[in-house]
C-alpha positions in Angstrom: 84.6 91.1 82.6 86.9 90.0 79.8 86.4 86.4 78.7 88.9 84.7 76.8 88.1 81.4 74.7 88.9 79.4 71.6 87.4 81.4 68.7 84.1 80.3 67.2 83.0 80.2 63.5 80.4 82.7 63.9 83.1 85.3 65.0 84.5 85.6 61.5 83.0 88.9 60.8 84.1 90.0 64.4 87.7 89.1 63.4 87.4 91.1 60.4 85.8 94.0 62.1 88.4 94.1 65.0 91.3 93.7 62.5 89.9 96.9 60.7 89.2 98.8 64.0 92.7 98.3 65.2 93.8 101.1 63.0 97.4 100.0 62.0 97.3 97.6 59.4 98.1 98.3 55.8 95.5 97.3 52.9 97.7 94.3 51.8 97.7 92.8 55.3 93.9 92.9 56.0 93.1 89.8 54.3 95.9 87.6 56.2 94.0 87.2 59.5 90.9 86.0 57.7 92.8 83.5 55.6 94.5 82.2 58.9 90.9 82.2 60.4 89.5 80.3 57.8 92.1 77.7 58.0 91.6 77.3 61.6 87.9 76.7 61.1 88.6 74.2 58.4 91.1 72.0 60.3 92.8 73.6 63.2 95.3 70.6 63.5 96.3 70.5 59.7 96.4 74.6 59.5 98.6 74.9 62.6 96.7 78.0 63.7 95.0 78.4 66.9 92.5 81.5 67.5 91.5 82.9 70.8 88.8 85.5 71.2 88.6 88.2 73.9 84.9 89.5 74.6 83.5 92.0 76.9 79.7 92.2 77.4 79.2 89.9 74.5 81.2 92.0 72.0 84.4 90.7 70.6 87.1 93.2 71.3 90.1 91.3 70.4 91.8 88.1 69.2 95.1 86.3 69.0 96.5 83.8 66.5 99.5 81.7 67.2 100.6 78.1 66.4 103.8 75.9 66.6 106.7 76.7 64.4 107.5 74.0 61.8 110.7 71.9 62.3 111.2 72.9 65.9 110.8 71.3 69.2 108.7 73.5 71.4 108.8 76.9 69.6 105.8 78.6 68.6 104.8 81.9 66.6 102.7 84.5 67.8 101.1 85.6 64.5 98.6 88.3 65.7 97.3 89.9 68.7 94.8 92.5 67.8 92.5 94.7 69.8 89.8 97.0 68.7 91.3 100.6 69.0 88.4 101.5 71.4 89.8 98.8 73.8 93.3 99.9 73.7 94.8 100.3 77.1 92.1 98.3 78.8 94.3 95.1 79.3 93.0 93.0 76.2 96.4 92.5 74.8 98.0 91.8 77.9 95.3 89.2 78.9 95.5 87.7 75.3 99.4 87.7 75.3 99.2 85.8 78.9 96.6 83.3 77.7 98.6 82.6 74.6 101.8 81.8 76.8 99.8 79.7 79.1 98.5 77.7 76.1 101.7 77.3 74.6 103.2 76.1 77.9 100.2 73.5 78.1 101.3 72.3 74.8 105.0 71.9 76.0 106.1 74.9 74.3 109.4 76.9 75.4 109.7 79.7 73.2 107.2 82.2 71.5 108.5 84.2 68.4 106.9 87.3 67.1 107.5 89.3 63.9 106.5 93.0 63.4 107.2 96.0 61.5 109.6 98.8 62.2 107.3 101.5 61.2 105.7 104.0 63.0 102.2 102.3 62.8 103.7 99.4 64.7 105.5 101.4 67.5 102.5 100.5 70.0 103.1 96.9 69.2 106.8 97.0 69.7 106.5 98.8 72.9 103.7 96.2 74.1 106.0 93.2 73.5 108.6 94.8 75.3 106.3 95.5 78.2 105.4 91.7 78.4 109.1 90.8 78.8 110.0 90.0 75.2 113.4 90.6 73.9 114.5 92.0 70.3 116.4 89.2 68.8 117.0 90.6 65.4 116.1 93.6 63.1 116.3 93.1 59.4 116.5 95.9 57.3 114.1 96.7 54.5 112.6 93.4 55.0 108.8 94.2 54.3 109.7 97.1 51.8 112.2 99.9 51.7 112.3 101.6 55.3 110.3 98.8 56.8 112.3 96.5 58.8 111.4 93.2 60.2 111.7 93.2 64.1 111.7 89.7 65.7 110.9 89.4 69.3 111.2 86.3 71.6 109.6 85.2 74.7 110.8 82.5 76.7 108.5 80.7 78.9 108.9 80.3 82.5 111.8 77.9 83.3 113.4 78.2 79.7 115.6 81.3 80.3 
């Protein structure tokens, strides 16, 4: 049974392990989730970051990080959905996405924005967001680095189409 709940301070090492085990992040990206997690642990309100953990049989198998977008009314950013590679295809990402959408709706959110890379390492993520009903809103050429475009997806919550 998959459990979803607000991430706990004791799970910092699990967040790092799952990020490494996902297998698609560049070395310069690996520190970012931990920096966001530390902000969440220190002061969730001030940081603007929310973390959800997915655990199965007492083992953390994934997490999501999201938060309100500054200077907007009801827009949120989905920063990360990460699942351990051993858990790919087992519904972890879908469960996290659906829970994030639910939590955003509870906070009077209307729009979820997702940024990701155009590289082959992120093809699985891009396909996932399309399966979840997200639309590709923009593609900015060479954003992250040469031949690595920014793909911006959006998800409009029920009633906001």
